[in-house]
PLY file of the C-alpha trace (Angstrom):
ply
format ascii 1.0
element vertex 406
property float x
property float y
property float z
element edge 405
property int vertex1
property int vertex2
end_header
-3.85 -8.63 22.83
-7.50 -8.39 24.94
-9.89 -9.57 22.44
-13.29 -11.40 22.77
-13.79 -14.51 22.71
-16.97 -16.05 20.03
-16.69 -20.12 21.11
-16.23 -22.61 23.66
-13.30 -24.17 24.56
-14.29 -27.46 23.10
-12.33 -29.07 20.69
-12.92 -28.87 16.73
-14.86 -25.86 14.57
-18.13 -24.66 14.38
-20.37 -23.84 11.90
-21.02 -20.57 11.68
-24.52 -19.24 10.81
-24.47 -16.30 8.61
-27.19 -14.51 6.99
-26.99 -12.24 3.68
-27.93 -8.91 4.18
-27.61 -6.00 1.74
-24.91 -3.31 2.61
-27.46 -0.66 2.78
-29.18 -2.33 5.09
-25.61 -2.00 7.61
-25.35 1.64 7.25
-26.70 4.23 9.62
-25.16 6.75 6.84
-23.78 7.69 3.78
-21.16 10.81 3.45
-20.39 12.02 0.06
-19.53 15.48 -1.57
-21.79 17.23 -4.68
-19.92 14.70 -7.05
-17.62 17.21 -8.48
-14.28 18.37 -8.03
-13.99 21.16 -6.11
-11.21 23.77 -5.84
-8.29 22.90 -3.87
-5.55 25.12 -2.77
-1.67 24.45 -1.78
-2.66 24.69 1.92
-5.11 24.07 4.32
-7.38 21.05 4.85
-6.22 17.54 3.80
-8.57 16.41 0.94
-7.82 12.95 0.68
-8.48 11.06 -2.82
-8.65 7.50 -3.94
-4.77 6.82 -3.98
-4.85 7.90 -0.25
-6.55 4.55 0.33
-5.11 1.63 0.37
-5.61 -2.30 1.02
-2.23 -2.57 3.48
-2.87 0.24 4.91
-5.26 0.73 8.22
-6.09 4.46 7.98
-5.51 6.67 4.75
-1.87 7.69 3.64
-1.74 11.43 3.02
0.62 10.88 0.06
0.17 13.30 -2.75
-2.87 14.90 -0.58
-4.28 18.26 -2.11
-5.72 21.23 0.45
-9.15 22.73 0.68
-9.81 26.19 2.13
-12.07 27.30 4.94
-14.52 28.47 3.14
-14.25 25.24 0.80
-14.57 23.03 3.79
-17.64 24.64 5.54
-19.97 25.50 2.04
-19.05 22.49 -0.31
-19.63 19.19 1.39
-22.88 18.11 2.51
-20.67 16.23 5.41
-18.19 14.80 6.82
-16.47 11.11 7.83
-16.53 10.87 11.68
-14.19 8.56 13.77
-15.13 5.19 13.46
-16.37 5.74 9.61
-15.01 3.31 6.71
-14.17 5.36 3.88
-15.31 3.31 0.40
-13.60 4.21 -2.60
-16.13 3.83 -5.97
-14.21 4.62 -8.56
-11.27 3.33 -10.51
-10.31 0.92 -7.57
-14.21 0.16 -6.32
-13.84 -1.59 -2.60
-10.97 -0.72 -1.21
-11.31 0.98 2.27
-9.91 2.29 5.48
-10.45 3.14 8.54
-11.13 7.12 9.62
-8.87 7.88 12.34
-9.73 10.02 15.77
-9.34 13.14 14.87
-10.53 13.36 11.47
-8.20 15.93 10.21
-9.39 15.45 6.32
-12.45 15.83 4.20
-13.09 13.40 1.26
-12.99 13.52 -2.36
-15.23 12.87 -5.02
-15.28 9.08 -5.82
-15.36 8.09 -2.57
-17.69 8.25 0.28
-17.06 7.45 3.80
-19.86 4.71 5.52
-20.85 5.13 9.10
-21.82 1.63 10.42
-25.05 0.46 12.25
-23.29 -0.68 15.58
-27.05 -2.10 16.24
-26.67 -4.00 13.18
-23.31 -5.06 12.97
-19.90 -4.71 14.37
-17.91 -2.05 12.58
-15.07 -3.76 13.06
-15.96 -7.35 11.47
-17.84 -4.99 8.58
-14.30 -3.54 8.07
-12.98 -7.47 7.90
-15.57 -8.10 5.57
-14.88 -5.43 2.72
-11.52 -6.13 2.62
-12.12 -10.11 1.84
-11.59 -11.73 -0.83
-14.79 -13.02 -0.61
-16.38 -9.17 -0.59
-13.87 -7.66 -2.91
-15.15 -10.60 -5.74
-18.74 -9.77 -5.63
-17.55 -5.87 -5.76
-16.16 -6.64 -8.85
-18.99 -8.07 -10.06
-21.13 -5.62 -9.62
-19.27 -2.37 -10.45
-19.80 -1.01 -13.77
-17.10 0.49 -16.73
-14.21 -0.87 -18.55
-11.55 1.97 -18.37
-12.70 3.46 -14.95
-14.60 0.84 -12.93
-17.04 2.57 -10.50
-19.38 0.81 -7.58
-22.65 3.32 -7.53
-23.69 4.66 -4.09
-27.40 3.51 -5.23
-26.56 -0.10 -5.62
-24.86 -0.57 -2.38
-28.15 -2.78 -1.51
-26.76 -5.06 -4.00
-23.93 -6.09 -2.51
-24.71 -8.84 -0.06
-23.02 -8.88 3.38
-22.57 -12.65 5.57
-23.34 -11.57 9.26
-22.90 -14.02 11.89
-24.07 -13.68 15.42
-22.52 -10.90 17.18
-19.62 -12.27 19.19
-18.56 -14.21 16.00
-18.55 -10.37 14.25
-16.68 -8.81 17.29
-14.01 -12.25 17.58
-13.28 -12.00 13.92
-13.15 -7.73 13.65
-11.09 -7.61 16.59
-8.51 -10.10 15.41
-8.23 -8.69 11.82
-7.69 -5.23 13.68
-5.17 -6.25 15.91
-2.85 -7.56 13.11
-3.65 -4.55 10.67
-2.46 -2.39 13.01
0.72 -4.51 13.75
1.08 -3.80 10.06
0.53 -0.08 10.55
3.15 0.28 12.98
5.58 -1.61 10.85
4.60 0.48 8.02
5.32 3.57 10.10
8.75 1.88 11.20
9.54 1.27 7.72
8.95 4.76 6.59
10.68 6.29 9.71
14.34 4.48 9.15
13.90 5.47 5.46
13.39 8.98 6.07
15.69 8.97 9.04
18.35 7.83 6.31
17.72 10.46 4.25
18.32 13.13 6.95
21.54 11.65 7.96
22.57 11.59 4.45
21.74 15.00 3.16
23.12 16.16 6.74
26.49 15.10 6.21
26.87 16.28 2.59
25.74 19.50 4.31
28.12 19.46 7.27
31.47 17.61 5.21
31.27 18.53 1.25
34.75 18.00 0.67
33.82 14.45 1.92
32.39 13.54 -1.63
33.03 14.54 -5.21
30.36 14.23 -8.20
30.41 11.08 -9.94
28.16 9.70 -12.89
24.89 7.81 -11.07
26.16 4.98 -13.18
29.31 4.75 -11.94
28.13 3.40 -8.56
25.41 0.82 -9.52
24.68 -0.92 -12.86
21.40 -0.44 -14.27
19.51 -3.98 -15.30
16.24 -3.24 -17.70
13.78 -6.05 -17.49
12.57 -7.44 -20.55
8.89 -8.06 -21.49
8.27 -10.93 -19.33
4.12 -10.50 -18.97
3.77 -11.82 -23.07
3.26 -15.36 -23.01
2.34 -15.19 -19.20
1.44 -18.41 -17.86
-0.84 -17.37 -15.09
0.98 -19.02 -12.53
4.26 -19.24 -11.11
6.62 -16.15 -9.94
4.86 -12.11 -9.75
5.73 -10.07 -12.76
7.20 -7.00 -11.55
5.81 -3.92 -13.39
5.35 -0.42 -12.05
1.99 -1.46 -10.69
2.96 -3.83 -8.68
6.03 -1.36 -7.44
3.95 1.28 -6.43
0.87 -1.02 -4.90
1.78 -4.58 -4.86
-0.16 -7.58 -6.55
-3.63 -6.89 -7.76
-6.28 -8.14 -9.99
-4.14 -7.92 -13.19
-0.64 -8.88 -11.98
1.32 -11.57 -13.73
2.47 -14.70 -13.32
5.37 -16.63 -15.71
6.77 -19.77 -15.10
9.93 -18.58 -17.81
13.01 -19.11 -16.53
14.92 -16.15 -16.97
18.31 -14.57 -15.93
19.44 -13.83 -11.74
19.94 -10.06 -13.07
16.10 -10.36 -14.48
14.87 -11.40 -11.05
14.10 -9.23 -7.62
14.88 -10.31 -4.28
13.46 -9.46 -1.25
16.37 -6.06 -0.46
16.79 -5.25 -4.74
16.44 -1.47 -5.71
14.04 -1.23 -8.23
13.65 1.65 -10.16
10.74 2.45 -12.61
12.67 4.96 -15.67
9.34 5.35 -17.16
5.41 6.48 -16.21
4.97 7.40 -12.97
8.92 7.25 -12.27
9.42 5.83 -9.10
11.99 3.79 -7.01
11.45 0.98 -4.39
13.42 -1.29 -1.85
11.30 -4.78 -2.95
10.64 -6.88 -0.03
8.40 -9.71 -2.00
9.08 -12.91 -2.50
11.54 -13.83 -5.63
10.11 -12.69 -8.70
10.81 -11.57 -12.41
11.10 -7.91 -13.61
9.34 -6.22 -16.37
10.11 -3.76 -19.15
10.61 -0.07 -18.74
11.99 -1.16 -14.49
15.45 -0.96 -13.88
16.97 -3.51 -11.28
19.99 -1.52 -9.32
22.77 -3.26 -8.69
25.54 -1.65 -6.39
29.08 -1.56 -7.66
32.60 -1.63 -6.67
31.15 -2.50 -3.20
29.21 0.34 -2.69
25.84 -0.62 -0.44
23.18 -0.84 -1.73
21.63 2.19 0.42
24.10 4.83 -1.26
22.76 3.64 -4.45
18.70 4.38 -3.03
20.01 7.45 -1.63
21.01 9.10 -4.85
18.65 7.49 -7.36
16.10 8.57 -5.42
17.93 12.34 -5.32
17.57 12.03 -8.84
13.68 11.33 -9.05
12.27 14.82 -9.38
14.80 15.48 -11.96
14.43 12.78 -13.70
10.70 13.48 -13.33
10.36 16.71 -15.00
12.50 15.41 -17.99
10.34 12.83 -18.45
7.41 14.90 -18.25
8.68 16.92 -21.24
8.63 14.93 -23.10
5.94 14.79 -26.13
5.10 10.64 -25.92
2.21 9.08 -24.06
4.22 7.46 -21.52
7.13 9.85 -20.17
10.16 8.51 -19.52
14.16 8.90 -19.11
17.70 7.84 -21.22
20.58 6.30 -20.54
22.11 9.13 -20.95
20.62 10.69 -17.90
22.01 8.00 -15.38
25.58 9.53 -16.71
24.97 12.91 -14.89
26.76 13.56 -11.81
25.71 12.64 -8.34
27.15 13.59 -4.27
29.37 10.16 -3.46
30.87 9.92 -0.51
34.45 9.09 -0.23
35.79 5.99 1.69
35.85 7.60 5.47
32.40 9.56 5.22
30.91 6.14 3.52
31.73 4.30 6.57
30.84 6.48 8.94
27.45 7.19 6.81
26.99 2.98 6.82
27.51 2.50 10.32
24.23 4.47 10.57
22.16 4.00 7.52
23.04 0.18 6.78
21.07 -0.84 10.42
18.09 1.54 9.25
17.85 0.15 5.91
17.72 -3.57 6.97
15.58 -2.74 10.03
12.87 -1.15 7.22
13.20 -4.31 5.24
12.47 -6.62 8.21
9.11 -4.47 8.91
7.93 -4.83 5.32
8.32 -8.52 5.09
7.07 -8.78 8.32
3.92 -7.00 7.72
3.81 -9.05 4.15
3.43 -12.13 6.69
0.95 -10.79 9.16
-1.07 -10.12 5.89
-0.64 -13.48 4.62
-1.61 -14.66 7.93
-5.32 -12.17 8.43
-6.19 -13.28 4.62
-5.36 -16.60 5.83
-7.33 -16.48 9.00
-10.45 -14.78 7.42
-12.00 -17.61 5.78
-11.48 -20.11 7.92
-13.19 -18.09 10.99
-16.02 -17.53 9.14
-16.43 -20.99 7.40
-16.05 -22.38 11.47
-13.43 -24.41 10.25
-11.20 -22.54 13.00
-12.35 -20.97 16.46
-11.76 -17.38 17.14
-10.30 -18.71 20.88
-7.85 -20.88 18.46
-7.55 -17.81 16.14
-6.74 -15.09 18.85
-3.58 -17.64 20.13
-2.11 -17.84 16.88
-2.29 -14.59 16.63
-0.85 -13.60 19.58
2.16 -16.38 18.44
2.72 -13.89 15.44
2.03 -10.20 17.07
0 1
1 2
2 3
3 4
4 5
5 6
6 7
7 8
8 9
9 10
10 11
11 12
12 13
13 14
14 15
15 16
16 17
17 18
18 19
19 20
20 21
21 22
22 23
23 24
24 25
25 26
26 27
27 28
28 29
29 30
30 31
31 32
32 33
33 34
34 35
35 36
36 37
37 38
38 39
39 40
40 41
41 42
42 43
43 44
44 45
45 46
46 47
47 48
48 49
49 50
50 51
51 52
52 53
53 54
54 55
55 56
56 57
57 58
58 59
59 60
60 61
61 62
62 63
63 64
64 65
65 66
66 67
67 68
68 69
69 70
70 71
71 72
72 73
73 74
74 75
75 76
76 77
77 78
78 79
79 80
80 81
81 82
82 83
83 84
84 85
85 86
86 87
87 88
88 89
89 90
90 91
91 92
92 93
93 94
94 95
95 96
96 97
97 98
98 99
99 100
100 101
101 102
102 103
103 104
104 105
105 106
106 107
107 108
108 109
109 110
110 111
111 112
112 113
113 114
114 115
115 116
116 117
117 118
118 119
119 120
120 121
121 122
122 123
123 124
124 125
125 126
126 127
127 128
128 129
129 130
130 131
131 132
132 133
133 134
134 135
135 136
136 137
137 138
138 139
139 140
140 141
141 142
142 143
143 144
144 145
145 146
146 147
147 148
148 149
149 150
150 151
151 152
152 153
153 154
154 155
155 156
156 157
157 158
158 159
159 160
160 161
161 162
162 163
163 164
164 165
165 166
166 167
167 168
168 169
169 170
170 171
171 172
172 173
173 174
174 175
175 176
176 177
177 178
178 179
179 180
180 181
181 182
182 183
183 184
184 185
185 186
186 187
187 188
188 189
189 190
190 191
191 192
192 193
193 194
194 195
195 196
196 197
197 198
198 199
199 200
200 201
201 202
202 203
203 204
204 205
205 206
206 207
207 208
208 209
209 210
210 211
211 212
212 213
213 214
214 215
215 216
216 217
217 218
218 219
219 220
220 221
221 222
222 223
223 224
224 225
225 226
226 227
227 228
228 229
229 230
230 231
231 232
232 233
233 234
234 235
235 236
236 237
237 238
238 239
239 240
240 241
241 242
242 243
243 244
244 245
245 246
246 247
247 248
248 249
249 250
250 251
251 252
252 253
253 254
254 255
255 256
256 257
257 258
258 259
259 260
260 261
261 262
262 263
263 264
264 265
265 266
266 267
267 268
268 269
269 270
270 271
271 272
272 273
273 274
274 275
275 276
276 277
277 278
278 279
279 280
280 281
281 282
282 283
283 284
284 285
285 286
286 287
287 288
288 289
289 290
290 291
291 292
292 293
293 294
294 295
295 296
296 297
297 298
298 299
299 300
300 301
301 302
302 303
303 304
304 305
305 306
306 307
307 308
308 309
309 310
310 311
311 312
312 313
313 314
314 315
315 316
316 317
317 318
318 319
319 320
320 321
321 322
322 323
323 324
324 325
325 326
326 327
327 328
328 329
329 330
330 331
331 332
332 333
333 334
334 335
335 336
336 337
337 338
338 339
339 340
340 341
341 342
342 343
343 344
344 345
345 346
346 347
347 348
348 349
349 350
350 351
351 352
352 353
353 354
354 355
355 356
356 357
357 358
358 359
359 360
360 361
361 362
362 363
363 364
364 365
365 366
366 367
367 368
368 369
369 370
370 371
371 372
372 373
373 374
374 375
375 376
376 377
377 378
378 379
379 380
380 381
381 382
382 383
383 384
384 385
385 386
386 387
387 388
388 389
389 390
390 391
391 392
392 393
393 394
394 395
395 396
396 397
397 398
398 399
399 400
400 401
401 402
402 403
403 404
404 405
């Protein structure tokens, strides 16, 4: 890792001298669209929305992405992001930010802007790190308006004050933050690739040797333990209470913590499979520390020696069908019922299962290790940032810490 250093080699921390500068004064350009919903198509140029920007991803994610035609792309937007711009969410979860990759193969939807740092005034990577820091996110939260749908208007960017130290300090902090974030992004690709390969291997085995599989109820492969209403009377400390939001996006400002004692079957530990059976209907491998499972979420416990990866494959194969069932329900929150867990799924017999387990089980474990390593790196990154800003930790010492972990 070739990082620029901002401090000398003397021992002890140094006081970092900073000045507070309005966010708007650090930008050379702001890219937005017309503030209206543009027409979309089933294919064409990617249109990223706020759901594509995550606090845990370095670049926008193309999950559930929409598209626009070339005609809309050419005529609808005022301008488009360029490599090095920061994609900034203004509405919904204001303050979420991601880097713009090179090349840029998308345009941005409403409720977000692309801000172009003025490199003569601030190091772009440092500004990226600052916008993701807890301090600045708290400032944004105090400035945004709206209770149901919070938003932070572009016209209010001048109200957000950014601490700006000397250039060398900026560059050191920015590159350290980026280096750790880059490794996290690599781990995300490792995990996603391992899971995608597992799906392909399972699907190919089913197509090539269908006689080695038999249709059995999904409930015969796993026990589905429903969580309880553990957010009520929460203490605010202790273990995280896992709701659908925590499965989808991890902990956030609304996450609930509780010190209550709960049965083991209502605890989520790394490697467990959690299945939200209402609302967004999603299933995911839990990789965070031990947590408490709230209502509307199943903990999927394999039966009869079946591996956890098989339960995951079978649940994911049913998700589209389950979502369709939930969408047809005339309720405020769509859901499935217990009887839907008794529907048939293709279960491999002993021989086919043994062959698959030899290749898919290591992929499951590799994905879990990558997710846990990313969690550790994110904690390191968020711990180093305030220490670097305060001068309690020199950039040179932080570089050594990062090199030992990356």
